[in-house]
C-alpha positions in Angstrom: 155.0 43.0 113.3 157.7 43.4 115.2 160.4 46.2 114.4 162.9 43.7 113.5 160.8 41.5 111.1 160.1 44.9 109.4 163.2 46.4 109.2 164.4 42.8 107.5 161.6 43.3 104.6 162.6 47.1 104.3 166.3 45.6 103.8 165.2 43.2 101.4 163.8 46.0 99.3 166.3 48.6 99.6 169.2 45.8 98.6 166.9 44.7 95.8 165.7 47.6 94.6 168.7 49.4 94.4 169.3 51.5 90.7 165.6 51.1 89.9 163.8 54.1 88.8 161.7 55.7 91.3 158.5 55.6 89.4 155.8 54.5 92.0 154.4 50.9 90.9 151.0 48.8 91.9 150.5 45.0 92.7 148.4 44.9 90.1 150.8 47.0 87.2 153.1 45.0 85.1 156.4 45.9 86.4 160.0 45.5 85.2 161.8 43.9 87.7 165.1 42.8 89.8 166.9 40.3 92.4 165.2 37.0 93.7 161.8 37.4 94.1 160.2 34.4 95.7 156.7 33.0 96.2 156.3 35.0 99.2 159.3 37.5 99.0 158.7 41.2 98.9 161.5 41.8 96.5 161.6 42.7 92.9 163.5 42.2 90.0 164.4 42.7 86.4 162.9 40.4 84.1 163.9 39.9 80.0 161.6 43.1 79.4 158.9 45.0 80.4 155.3 45.3 79.1 152.9 48.0 80.9 149.6 46.7 80.6 147.5 46.0 83.4 146.9 42.7 85.2 143.3 42.4 85.9 142.0 40.4 88.4 140.6 36.2 88.1 136.8 36.0 87.8 135.1 35.8 90.9 133.0 32.9 90.2 134.2 29.9 91.9 132.7 27.0 93.8 135.4 25.5 95.7 136.2 26.3 99.2 139.2 28.4 100.9 141.9 26.6 101.8 143.4 28.8 104.1 142.4 29.5 107.7 140.7 32.9 108.1 141.8 33.5 111.4 144.9 36.2 112.3 148.0 35.2 112.2 149.3 35.6 115.8 152.4 37.6 115.3 153.6 36.6 118.8 153.7 32.9 117.7 157.2 32.2 116.3 159.3 29.9 115.5 162.2 28.1 117.1 164.7 31.0 115.3 162.2 33.7 117.1 161.0 34.7 113.1 157.1 35.4 113.1 157.3 33.3 109.6 156.1 30.2 113.0 153.0 31.8 113.1 151.6 30.7 109.7 150.1 26.8 109.8 149.5 27.2 106.4 152.9 28.4 104.9 154.2 24.6 106.7 155.7 22.1 103.8 153.1 19.6 103.7 154.3 15.6 104.8 154.4 13.5 102.1 157.4 11.7 99.7 161.1 12.0 100.3 162.9 14.6 98.0 166.5 15.3 97.4 167.6 18.2 100.0 170.6 19.4 98.3 172.2 19.4 94.4 175.7 20.4 93.3 174.5 24.4 92.8 174.8 24.1 89.0 172.0 23.1 86.4 172.0 21.7 82.9 169.6 21.9 80.2 167.1 19.3 79.5 167.4 18.4 75.9 164.3 19.8 74.0 162.4 22.1 71.9 158.7 23.6 71.2 156.9 25.3 68.8 156.4 28.7 69.8 153.1 29.1 72.2 150.8 32.1 72.2 150.0 34.9 69.5 151.5 38.2 72.3 153.9 40.2 69.9 156.0 40.0 73.3 158.5 36.9 72.5 160.2 34.9 74.9 163.0 32.1 74.8 163.1 29.5 77.5 165.1 27.0 78.7 164.4 24.2 81.2 166.6 23.1 83.4 167.4 20.5 86.7 170.2 21.0 89.4 173.0 18.3 88.9 172.2 16.0 92.2 168.9 15.8 91.9 167.8 12.1 90.6 167.6 11.7 86.7 163.6 11.2 86.2 163.0 14.4 87.2 164.6 15.7 83.8 161.6 14.9 81.1 159.0 15.3 84.4 159.6 19.2 84.7 159.6 19.5 81.3 156.9 18.3 81.0 154.9 20.3 83.4 156.9 23.4 82.5 156.2 22.8 78.5 152.5 21.9 79.3 151.8 24.8 81.9 153.6 27.7 79.9 151.2 26.6 76.1 148.4 26.3 78.3 145.6 29.0 77.5 145.1 29.2 81.2 148.4 30.7 81.6 150.2 34.0 80.9 149.5 33.8 76.6 145.7 33.7 77.4 146.5 37.6 77.4 147.3 37.6 74.3 150.4 40.2 75.2 153.7 37.0 75.1 154.7 34.1 73.5 156.9 31.2 74.7 159.5 29.1 72.8 161.3 26.5 74.1 165.3 26.6 73.3 167.9 24.0 74.5 170.9 25.8 73.5 172.2 29.1 73.4 171.5 32.0 75.6 167.1 32.0 76.9 166.0 34.8 78.2 164.2 33.0 81.1 165.8 29.3 82.9 163.0 27.9 84.6 164.6 25.7 86.6 164.1 22.7 88.9 166.3 23.2 92.4 167.4 21.6 95.6 165.8 23.1 98.7 169.1 24.2 100.4 170.6 25.8 97.0 167.4 27.6 96.8 167.7 29.1 100.2 171.4 30.3 99.3 171.5 34.5 99.7 172.8 34.7 96.2 169.5 32.1 94.6 166.4 33.1 96.3 167.4 33.4 100.2 166.2 32.3 103.6 165.7 35.5 105.3 161.2 34.7 105.7 162.2 31.0 107.0 159.4 29.3 104.5 160.1 26.9 101.4 159.4 28.8 98.6 160.5 29.6 94.7 161.9 32.6 93.8 162.9 34.6 90.1 166.0 35.9 90.2 166.4 38.6 88.1 170.2 39.2 88.1 170.3 35.2 87.0 167.6 35.5 85.0 166.6 32.4 87.0 162.7 31.1 88.2 164.2 28.8 90.6 160.8 25.8 91.5 161.9 24.8 94.4 162.2 20.5 94.9 161.2 20.7 98.0 157.5 22.1 96.8 157.8 20.2 93.4 157.6 16.9 95.5 155.0 17.5 97.8 153.4 21.3 97.1 151.8 23.3 99.2 148.7 22.9 102.2 146.5 25.3 100.6 146.2 22.9 97.9 144.9 20.4 100.0 147.5 17.5 98.1 146.6 18.8 94.9 150.3 18.8 93.6 149.6 18.2 90.0 147.3 22.1 89.7 150.0 23.4 92.5 153.0 22.8 90.0 151.3 24.9 87.4 150.7 27.9 89.9 154.8 27.4 90.9 155.5 27.9 87.1 153.0 30.9 87.0 153.7 32.5 89.7 157.3 32.8 89.1 157.4 33.1 85.3 154.9 35.9 86.2 157.9 37.3 88.4 160.1 37.1 85.3 157.2 39.1 83.4 157.7 41.8 85.2 154.6 40.8 88.1 154.9 41.7 91.6 152.5 40.0 94.6 148.9 40.8 95.0 146.3 40.2 97.4 143.1 38.1 97.1 140.5 40.3 95.5 137.3 39.2 97.5 136.3 35.9 100.4 135.9 33.0 97.8 137.0 34.6 95.0 139.8 32.2 92.8 143.3 33.4 93.9 145.5 35.8 91.7 147.9 33.7 90.3 150.4 36.4 92.0 149.1 36.0 95.2 151.2 34.0 97.6 149.8 31.0 97.6 152.5 28.9 98.8 152.0 30.5 102.2 148.6 30.6 102.3 145.5 31.9 100.5 144.2 34.0 103.7 145.2 37.7 103.1 145.2 37.6 107.3 148.3 35.7 107.3 150.2 37.2 104.5 149.2 40.7 105.4 152.1 39.2 108.4 154.9 38.9 106.3 153.6 41.9 103.6 151.9 44.5 105.1 152.4 46.9 102.4 151.2 44.7 99.9 148.0 42.7 101.7 145.3 44.2 103.8 144.5 42.1 106.7 140.5 41.9 105.6 139.7 38.6 106.4 139.4 37.9 102.6 140.2 33.7 101.9 140.3 32.8 98.5 140.1 29.4 96.3 144.2 28.3 95.2 144.5 28.6 91.6 146.9 28.0 89.6 146.1 30.2 86.5 146.5 33.8 85.2 143.1 33.5 83.1 141.1 30.3 84.8 138.1 30.9 82.4 139.6 30.3 79.8 139.6 27.3 77.9 142.0 24.3 78.5 144.3 22.8 75.9 143.2 19.4 75.5 146.5 16.9 76.2 146.5 15.7 72.7 147.0 19.3 71.8 149.9 20.4 74.0 153.4 20.5 72.2 155.5 17.5 72.8 158.5 18.4 75.3 161.0 16.7 73.1 160.0 19.1 70.0 
């Protein structure tokens, strides 16, 4: 990695961890965080509270083939602006349907509540929000997927530590927000320091921002499986809100940890170009995986909570 890229990444970490404790942390530990944390970014943020239990690696039993190339990305291969991100083919936004590139920079809460899901003592509330200016039909589509994802025992509630309740008034712990591509890139939200389409959790705003471009098109690593990708994006960013940091692929062919930057690749060699302090360039390539506890039993659709409460 070039000195200029290292300087940018170092600046990100210094700015967004200012005021935090100097206690060392590991990629596998659940830690509090502050500031924007993207699906591919390096910064950490301050989510609603913290827990201290460790995050286990998902089971390695999987039959599906890895979807990202295992070749080491060439740091000399850069995009038109000279950024090393141009070397990662798997990080490109797939072709597909049109999406709204811009919104108004404000969000509205989608009406609806839910019963509490999960049994964990760390009880969190959330709202579902959509940026003003996005198509109106996105409201219910987004809300239904968010509710179903958080209620799935393969997601964060499967560990027995957290529970979620959707509200539509008052001050929630987490605002899960569908956000336009250009609003995402604003430096006060997620930023564009690494020029790849990403979602993020912004701890200053307690806001998970799901990139509408990714919501519509998904990621190369998911090979057109848009529903699984959407569950991944929600679980990954909520994972940041819970205090989790990025993780590498643990073994070749294993299901990718939910905190792996799967929007950009499931190959350690790819991601090590962007995050050499966390990801080892060891050739491991994981299979895409949208869940924290992929071996848990899924809830039948009829049992999922109604998005309208």
